[in-house]
C-alpha positions in Angstrom: 101.3 23.2 62.4 103.6 22.6 59.5 107.4 24.4 59.9 108.6 26.0 57.1 112.0 28.0 56.4 112.1 30.5 53.4 115.5 31.1 52.6 116.3 34.3 51.1 119.6 35.7 49.3 121.1 39.1 50.5 119.5 41.0 47.6 116.4 43.1 48.2 114.7 42.2 44.7 115.0 38.4 45.9 114.6 39.1 49.6 111.5 41.3 49.5 109.0 39.2 47.1 110.0 35.9 49.3 109.1 37.9 52.4 105.3 38.4 51.1 105.4 34.8 50.3 106.3 33.9 53.8 103.9 36.1 55.3 101.1 34.6 52.9 102.3 31.2 54.1 102.0 32.2 57.8 98.3 33.2 57.0 97.8 29.8 55.2 98.6 28.3 58.6 102.4 27.5 58.4 104.7 28.2 61.1 107.1 30.3 58.9 110.8 31.5 59.7 112.5 33.9 57.3 116.1 33.1 57.0 118.6 36.1 55.2 121.4 38.2 56.0 120.9 40.6 59.1 120.2 43.5 57.1 116.9 41.9 55.9 115.5 41.2 59.5 112.9 44.0 59.0 111.2 42.2 56.3 110.4 39.3 58.6 109.0 41.7 61.1 106.6 43.1 58.2 105.8 39.8 57.3 104.7 38.7 60.8 107.2 35.7 60.7 110.1 34.5 62.7 113.7 35.5 61.6 116.7 33.3 61.4 120.0 35.2 60.5 121.4 33.4 57.2 123.9 34.6 54.8 124.2 32.4 51.7 125.9 34.4 49.1 129.5 36.5 49.0 128.1 39.4 47.5 124.7 41.4 48.2 122.5 44.4 47.4 120.3 46.1 50.2 118.7 48.5 47.7 121.5 50.7 46.0 124.2 48.2 44.4 126.7 50.5 44.4 126.0 51.6 48.1 126.1 48.1 49.4 129.3 46.9 51.1 131.0 44.5 49.1 134.2 42.4 48.9 136.8 43.7 46.6 136.2 41.2 43.6 132.3 41.3 43.9 132.6 45.2 43.7 135.1 45.0 40.4 132.5 42.7 38.9 129.5 45.2 39.5 131.5 48.0 37.7 132.7 45.6 34.9 129.0 44.8 34.3 127.9 48.5 34.5 130.6 49.1 32.0 129.6 46.4 29.5 126.0 47.8 29.8 126.9 50.6 27.5 128.3 48.4 24.8 125.3 46.5 24.0 122.8 43.5 25.0 125.3 40.9 24.2 128.6 42.5 25.8 126.3 42.8 29.0 124.9 39.2 28.9 128.6 37.9 28.0 129.8 39.8 31.0 127.3 38.0 33.1 128.0 34.8 31.7 131.9 35.3 32.6 131.0 36.4 36.1 128.8 33.6 36.5 131.1 31.0 36.9 132.9 32.9 40.0 129.7 33.6 41.9 127.0 31.3 41.1 128.2 28.5 43.1 130.2 30.5 46.1 131.2 28.8 49.0 129.0 25.5 48.8 130.7 23.8 51.5 130.1 26.8 53.9 126.6 26.9 52.8 126.0 23.1 53.3 127.5 23.4 56.7 125.4 26.3 57.9 122.1 24.7 56.5 122.9 21.5 58.4 123.3 23.6 61.3 120.4 25.6 60.8 118.1 22.3 60.4 119.5 20.8 63.6 118.8 24.1 65.5 115.7 24.9 63.9 114.3 22.0 62.2 111.7 22.4 59.4 109.2 20.3 57.6 109.9 22.0 54.4 111.9 24.6 52.9 111.5 27.4 50.2 114.7 28.0 48.2 115.2 30.8 45.9 116.1 29.3 42.4 119.2 31.3 41.5 120.7 30.7 45.2 122.4 27.4 43.6 124.5 26.7 46.6 121.2 26.6 48.6 119.6 24.1 46.3 122.5 21.9 46.0 122.8 21.5 49.9 119.1 20.9 50.1 119.8 18.1 47.6 122.6 16.8 49.4 120.8 16.9 52.8 117.9 15.1 51.2 115.6 17.8 52.8 112.2 18.8 51.2 111.9 21.9 49.4 110.0 24.1 47.1 111.8 26.5 44.5 111.1 29.9 44.2 111.9 31.4 40.9 112.5 35.2 41.2 112.9 36.0 37.6 111.4 35.2 34.2 110.1 31.2 34.2 112.7 30.5 31.2 115.2 30.7 34.2 114.6 27.1 34.3 115.6 25.6 31.0 113.6 22.6 30.0 114.8 21.6 26.6 118.6 21.1 25.2 118.6 24.1 22.9 117.4 26.5 26.0 120.2 28.0 27.9 120.5 29.9 30.9 121.8 33.4 30.3 120.4 33.2 26.5 116.9 35.0 26.2 114.0 32.7 25.1 112.7 35.6 22.9 113.8 39.3 22.1 111.7 42.4 21.9 111.5 43.9 18.6 113.7 46.9 19.4 116.6 44.7 20.6 117.8 42.3 17.7 121.6 41.0 18.0 123.2 39.8 15.1 123.7 36.2 14.2 127.5 36.1 15.0 127.0 38.0 18.5 124.1 35.3 19.2 126.5 32.4 18.6 129.4 34.0 20.7 126.7 34.3 23.6 125.2 30.7 22.9 128.8 29.1 23.0 129.6 30.7 26.2 126.4 29.7 27.8 126.7 26.2 26.8 130.3 26.1 28.5 128.9 27.5 31.4 126.0 25.0 31.4 128.7 22.0 31.1 131.2 23.3 33.6 128.3 24.1 36.3 126.8 20.5 35.9 130.2 19.2 36.7 130.5 21.2 39.6 127.4 19.9 41.0 128.5 16.3 40.2 131.8 16.5 41.9 130.3 18.4 44.9 127.7 15.6 45.5 130.3 12.8 44.8 132.2 14.2 47.6 129.5 15.2 50.2 126.3 12.9 49.2 127.6 10.3 46.7 124.3 8.3 47.6 122.3 11.2 45.9 121.3 11.2 42.3 123.5 13.8 40.1 121.2 16.2 38.2 121.6 16.0 34.4 121.8 20.2 34.2 122.6 22.0 37.2 120.9 25.3 35.9 117.6 23.3 35.4 117.7 21.4 38.8 114.9 22.5 41.1 112.2 21.1 43.6 110.7 17.7 42.5 107.5 18.7 44.0 106.8 22.5 43.5 107.9 25.4 41.9 106.6 29.1 42.8 106.8 31.5 39.7 106.6 35.2 40.4 104.8 35.6 36.9 101.7 35.5 35.3 100.7 32.5 33.2 101.1 33.5 29.7 100.2 31.2 26.7 103.6 31.6 25.0 105.9 31.0 27.7 108.6 28.2 26.9 108.3 24.7 28.2 109.6 23.9 31.9 111.2 21.1 33.6 108.8 18.1 33.9 108.3 16.7 37.4 106.9 19.6 39.8 104.0 21.3 40.0 104.0 25.2 39.1 102.3 27.8 40.8 102.2 31.1 39.1 101.9 33.7 41.8 100.9 36.6 39.0 102.8 39.1 41.4 104.2 39.2 44.8 103.1 42.4 46.1 102.2 43.3 49.7 98.7 45.0 50.2 100.4 46.7 53.3 102.7 49.1 50.8 99.8 50.7 49.3 100.1 53.9 50.9 104.0 55.7 50.3 103.6 57.9 53.3 103.2 61.8 54.1 106.1 62.8 52.1 105.3 61.2 49.0 101.8 61.6 49.2 102.7 65.4 49.1 105.2 65.1 46.3 102.4 63.5 44.2 100.0 66.3 45.1 102.9 69.0 44.2 103.8 67.2 40.9 100.1 67.1 39.8 99.7 71.0 40.1 102.0 71.3 37.4 101.6 68.0 35.4 98.3 66.3 35.4 99.8 62.9 34.6 102.6 61.2 36.2 105.5 59.0 35.3 107.9 56.9 37.6 111.1 56.3 36.2 113.3 53.7 38.0 115.9 51.3 36.6 116.3 49.1 39.6 118.7 48.5 42.1 121.7 48.2 39.8 121.0 49.8 36.7 120.2 53.2 38.5 123.8 53.5 38.1 123.0 54.6 34.3 122.8 58.0 34.9 123.0 59.2 31.1 119.7 57.1 30.4 117.8 58.2 33.6 118.6 61.9 32.5 117.8 61.3 28.6 114.1 59.7 29.6 113.4 62.4 31.6 114.2 65.1 29.3 112.2 63.2 26.7 109.2 63.2 29.0 109.2 66.8 29.9 109.8 67.8 26.0 107.0 65.4 24.5 104.6 65.7 27.4 104.0 69.5 28.8 101.2 68.0 30.8 103.2 65.5 32.4 105.6 65.3 35.6 108.2 62.6 36.4 109.3 60.9 39.6 113.0 59.8 39.2 114.5 57.1 41.2 118.2 57.7 40.7 120.0 55.3 43.1 123.4 56.5 43.8 123.2 59.1 40.9 120.5 61.2 43.0 123.2 64.0 43.7 124.4 64.0 40.0 120.7 64.3 38.7 119.7 66.8 41.5 119.7 69.7 38.9 116.6 68.1 37.2 114.7 68.5 40.4 111.7 71.4 40.0 107.8 71.6 39.4 107.5 68.8 37.0 110.5 66.6 38.4 111.0 65.0 41.8 114.4 63.4 42.1 115.1 60.7 45.0 118.1 57.9 45.5 114.9 55.3 46.3 111.2 55.4 46.4 108.2 53.3 47.4 107.8 51.6 44.0 104.9 49.5 44.9 103.0 52.2 46.6 103.7 55.0 44.1 102.4 52.5 41.1 99.2 53.1 42.7 99.2 56.8 41.9 101.3 57.2 38.7 99.9 57.0 35.1 102.8 55.0 33.3 106.3 53.9 34.4 109.9 53.4 32.5 111.7 50.5 34.1 114.4 47.9 32.9 112.3 44.8 32.5 113.2 43.3 36.0 110.7 40.9 36.9 109.3 42.9 40.1 108.7 46.0 38.1 107.1 43.9 35.3 104.8 42.1 38.2 104.3 45.3 40.1 103.3 47.2 37.0 100.4 44.5 36.0 99.4 44.3 39.6 98.7 48.2 39.7 97.6 48.2 36.1 100.2 50.6 34.9 101.6 50.7 31.3 105.3 50.6 31.1 108.3 51.6 28.5 110.6 48.7 29.1 114.3 49.5 28.5 116.1 45.8 29.2 120.0 45.8 29.7 120.9 42.3 30.8 119.8 39.0 32.6 116.1 38.0 31.8 115.1 41.5 30.8 114.8 41.0 27.4 112.3 38.1 27.7 110.4 40.1 30.2 110.4 43.0 27.8 109.2 40.6 24.6 106.3 39.5 27.3 105.4 43.2 28.0 105.3 43.9 24.3 103.2 40.7 23.2 101.0 41.0 26.1 100.0 44.7 25.7 101.5 45.7 29.1 103.9 48.1 27.3 106.6 49.1 24.7 110.3 48.7 24.5 112.9 50.7 23.3 116.8 49.9 23.1 118.5 51.7 25.8 121.7 51.4 23.9 120.7 53.3 21.2 118.1 55.3 23.0 117.4 58.9 21.6 115.8 61.2 24.0 112.8 62.1 21.4 112.0 58.5 21.1 111.6 57.9 24.7 109.3 60.9 25.2 107.1 59.5 22.2 107.0 56.3 23.6 105.8 57.3 27.1 103.4 59.6 25.4 102.1 56.8 23.4 101.4 54.7 26.3 99.8 57.5 28.3 97.2 58.0 25.4 96.6 54.5 24.5 93.5 52.2 25.8 94.1 50.0 28.4 91.9 47.0 27.6 94.7 44.3 27.5 96.3 45.8 30.8 93.1 45.7 32.7 92.7 42.0 31.4 96.3 41.2 32.8 95.8 43.2 36.0 92.8 40.9 36.7 94.5 37.8 35.9 97.4 38.6 38.2 95.0 39.5 40.9 93.1 36.1 40.6 96.5 34.3 41.4 98.4 36.5 43.7 100.3 35.7 46.8 97.5 34.6 49.0 96.6 32.0 46.3 100.0 31.0 45.4 100.8 30.7 49.2 98.0 28.3 49.7 98.7 26.2 46.9 102.1 25.7 47.6 101.3 24.6 51.3 98.7 22.1 50.1 101.5 20.7 47.5 104.0 20.4 50.5 102.1 19.0 52.9 
C-alpha cells in the first residue's frame, strides 16, 4: 500500500480541502498521513487518516483571521491589507505584493530541516504539497522527494507564459476594470517579485542542494509529475506550465458535511417562515472583517426582496452586526457553509476559490464581490460561466447589491445546472483516484 503524506499550511481555507483530498486518497487505497499544525488535527480524524504535527508557515488562520493568534508582524500586515481593501482593487493587490516578499518564503531552512526529519521518522512514497507553501515545495525539490502539487486557488496561480505574473489577474470581471496606469504599477511590482523570488530559490538551492536544477521561475515551479487544480475545467482558462499531468477536481466538498446540525436546521426553518427565499452572505475568513460591506449587502437584500431572509457569516464583526438579527436575519461569527449551501437559494461571497467551487457543487448562484488575490479571476469566470454576477465592493451601492441578488433569485439555472453536473462528474473521489494512479 503506497504511503502518502499530505502537507497543509495552517490556513483553514487550504487545510480543509486538502483534508478532503487526503480522505479520498485513503479510499483510493493509499496509506495517508495529514501533516499540519496541531489545531487542524480534527480534520485528519474526520478524513479517517493519520495525523502528524507540522507547521510550515509563520502565520495562520484557523477560521477567523483576526481571532487567530499571530506574531506581531503578521498581525500588522493583516491590518494593513484590510485597510488597503478599502482603497480599491489595485491598492489591495499592491499591499499583497509588498507583503509577499516577507512571508512567501518564510523560514525555508527550518522547513527543510523539519521535512527531512519527518521523512526520516515517517517516510512516504510521495507527498502532496500546497502550491502556495513555497518553502515546502523548495524543500521537496532540494530533498529530491516525489510530490504532487495541490493548487488551492485559481489555476492562473501557476503562470505559464512570460506575460503572466503571479498577483496580476489574468482577467477582470466587468464591474472591476482598473486604469492603465494602475495596472502598469501593479505589473512592475509583480515582475520585481517574480525576479527576486526566483533569485531566492536559486540561492537556497545553491546552498543546500547544488546538485539540483534551478527553476526558471519560482512562482511557476510545481511537481513535474502531477498537479491537482481545485477548480472546474473551463475552456477559456489560461495555459499552464508544461510537464505535469493536470487533474481538475471540480470541487473538494466533503459528502459528510451535508447536514448543518440541529441549530442551523432550526434557524433555516425559522427564517423561511418570514422569507420563503434564503441567501447566505459570507466573505471568507479574512474579509468578514469588512463590516461595512456585510451590512450594506444585508440591507440591500432585505429592502429589495421582502420575500427573502439572510444568513450572515460576520466573523469577528458578529457582535457589531448583532442589531441586524431578527425574523429575517440570522447573524453568526461562523457558519457551516458547505452544508448550508444545500439549503439556500443564492450566496454572496468574495470570490474565494472554495466559495466558488462549493456554490457550483451545490448548484447555488452567487453575487461575487472580489477584493484581492485571485478573486478577480474567479469573479470573471463566475460571470462568463453563468454561475453568478459581480459587483465592485469598493463602490458598492446598497440598492445595486439587492437588485443583483434579486436577479440571481429569479434567473433560470440552465448554465448553473450544467456546471454542477460538470463538477460532480469530476469531484474529489475521481481526482484522488487519478492522482494516485499518476504517482504510482
